Every structure is written in structure tokens, then in C-alpha cells.
C-alpha positions in Angstrom: 0.0 0.0 0.0 1.4 3.4 -1.1 -0.1 6.4 0.7 0.5 10.1 -0.2 -0.4 12.6 2.6 -0.5 16.0 1.0 -1.6 19.4 2.3 -0.5 23.0 3.0 2.0 24.1 5.5 1.1 23.3 9.1 -1.9 21.3 8.0 -1.0 18.3 10.1 0.5 16.2 7.3 3.5 14.8 9.2 1.5 14.0 12.4 -1.2 12.2 10.3 1.4 10.2 8.3 3.1 9.2 11.6 -0.2 8.1 13.0 -1.0 6.0 9.9 2.5 4.4 10.1 2.3 3.7 13.9 -1.1 2.1 13.4 0.4 -0.6 11.2 1.6 -3.8 12.8 5.3 -4.5 13.1 8.3 -2.9 14.8 10.7 -2.4 11.9 9.8 1.2 11.1 12.0 3.3 8.8 11.8 7.1 8.5 13.5 8.6 5.5 14.3 12.2 6.3 14.9 14.5 3.3 15.5 17.6 5.3 18.9 19.3 5.2 18.8 21.8 8.1 20.6 25.0 7.3 19.6 27.1 10.2 18.6 26.7 13.9 14.9 27.0 13.2 15.1 24.0 10.8 17.3 22.1 13.3 14.6 22.7 16.0 11.9 21.3 13.6 14.0 18.2 13.0 14.4 17.7 16.7 10.7 18.1 17.3 9.9 15.5 14.6 12.5 13.1 16.1 10.8 13.4 19.5 7.4 12.8 18.0 8.6 9.6 16.4 10.3 8.3 19.5 13.0 5.6 19.7 11.0 3.0 17.9 12.0 4.4 14.5 15.2 4.0 12.5 16.0 7.2 10.6 17.8 7.3 7.3 18.8 10.9 6.4 18.8 11.0 2.6 18.2 14.2 0.8 18.5 12.9 -2.8 18.5 9.1 -3.3 15.2 8.1 -1.6 14.4 5.5 -4.3 17.6 3.6 -3.5 16.7 3.6 0.2 13.2 2.2 -0.5 14.7 -0.5 -2.8 17.3 -1.4 -0.2 15.2 -1.3 3.0 11.6 -2.2 2.1 12.3 -5.9 2.4 13.5 -5.6 5.9 11.0 -2.9 7.1 7.4 -3.2 8.2 6.7 0.4 7.1 8.6 3.3 5.5 7.7 6.9 6.0 9.2 9.5 3.7 9.0 13.2 4.9 9.0 15.1 2.6 8.8 15.2 -1.2 8.8 19.0 -1.4 12.1 19.2 0.4 13.4 16.3 -1.8 12.4 18.4 -4.8 14.2 21.5 -3.6 17.3 19.4 -2.7 17.4 18.1 -6.3 17.1 21.6 -7.6 19.8 23.0 -5.3 22.1 20.2 -6.4 21.8 21.6 -9.9 19.8 18.8 -11.4 17.9 20.0 -14.5 14.3 19.1 -15.3 15.2 15.9 -17.3 17.4 14.7 -14.4 14.7 15.4 -11.9 12.2 13.5 -14.0 14.6 10.5 -14.0 14.8 10.7 -10.2 11.0 10.9 -10.0 10.6 7.9 -12.3 13.1 5.9 -10.2 11.0 6.8 -7.1 7.8 5.8 -8.7 9.4 2.5 -9.8 10.8 1.8 -6.3 7.3 2.4 -4.9 5.9 -0.3 -7.3 8.6 -2.7 -6.0 8.2 -1.9 -2.3 7.7 -5.0 -0.1 6.1 -3.0 2.7 3.7 0.0 3.0 5.3 3.3 2.1 3.8 6.6 3.3 5.0 9.8 1.7 4.4 13.4 2.8 4.3 16.4 0.5 3.2 20.0 0.5 0.5 21.1 -1.9 2.0 24.3 -3.3 -0.3 25.0 -6.2 -3.1 26.6 -4.2 -1.3 29.8 -3.5 -0.3 32.8 -5.5 1.9 32.7 -8.5 5.4 33.4 -7.3 7.1 36.6 -8.5 10.4 35.0 -9.6 11.4 32.3 -12.0 13.2 30.0 -9.5 10.1 30.0 -7.2 7.8 29.3 -10.2 10.1 26.5 -11.3 10.0 25.0 -7.8 6.2 25.3 -7.6 5.8 23.6 -11.0 8.3 20.8 -10.2 6.6 20.2 -6.8 3.2 20.0 -8.6 4.6 17.6 -11.1 6.1 15.4 -8.4 2.9 15.4 -6.4 0.9 14.4 -9.5 3.2 11.6 -10.4 3.3 10.1 -6.9 -0.4 10.5 -6.5 -0.9 8.6 -9.8 1.0 5.5 -8.4 -0.4 5.8 -4.8 -3.1 3.5 -3.6 -4.4 6.1 -1.3 -4.1 9.9 -1.2 -5.1 11.9 1.9 -5.4 15.7 1.7 -4.9 17.4 5.1 -6.9 20.6 5.8 -6.7 22.3 9.2 -5.6 19.0 10.8 -8.5 17.1 9.2 -7.7 14.2 6.8 -9.8 14.2 3.6 -9.5 11.0 1.6 -9.2 11.9 -2.1 -8.0 8.6 -3.5 -9.4 6.1 -3.9 -12.5 7.9 -4.9 -15.6 6.6 -3.1 -19.1 7.0 -4.4 -22.2 7.4 -2.2 
């Protein structure tokens, strides 16, 4: 089962994803952290997330090669939680990967999700609901993040949109 948890900033995405992961049976839980803290505020966020997870999680800090970690570790894990795809996208951009190279990384990620031997939960920010950024780099990031979200949502079994701390299931689509 592949789950994408998506929403705006401070919408409760990470907490909800952690709750989903902790509700699964098994003790071999892997957290793939894509964050590269560059200031004390980000370092404090990382510490807070580590405390929320507790000691029952193994953490792999991997800002770029998350597909490789999923391939290597899904057979020996009961669940994998990736937080987050938007930071991963910005990491790829800041490592000077161009659009075709980023698309190859995204394809590798989608393929690794298809091969995963355990549930994988991915967290991402919905960045397309805001204003159009004023500069080209910010617009490029917004467009790439949207592309990443669309691609991962297309391969996910379940997509949950977080709004004000409330999970709204948007995939699979249910009829009344």
C-alpha cells in the first residue's frame, strides 16, 4: 500500500502520516528524512519530529536518493515513512539537477514504490493553491513540486489531503 499525505504548511501532514504508520503492525519502522537543516529553526523542527517519532523508528537521512533507500530497505521494514517530497524536490534543484534529471529521479522513485515490499507513506506539500510566485526560480520549484505530487499521487493506492488538521481521503474515490 502506497499512501501520499498532502496538504498545505502546518496542515497536520506529518502527524497524520506518523499516526498512519504507527497504526500498522510491526516494529521495523524506517523514517526517510529528506531535510537538510541549514539554520537553527530547521534544526529545531527536525528535533521536534524526532521526539514525536520516539525511539521505535530508525532514521535514514537521505536528501536525494530516496528511491535507493526504499529499494534497499523495504524488504527488511514493516513500514517506510518519507518526509517530505517537497524538500526532496528542492534538494534536487539545489544540487543543480535540471528538469530531465529530476524527472529521471522521479521515475526511479515511482518505480521503487511499485517494487516496495512494505507499506510506504510519503508526505508532500500542496504548493499549487497559493499565489503565482514573482520570480522564475520559485515558479520552477512550484511547477516541479506539482509535477512530483501528480506523479506520486498517480501511483499511490491512497491519497489523503490534510486541511486544518482534518484528513480528507481523495483517493481512492468513493461513491455514495
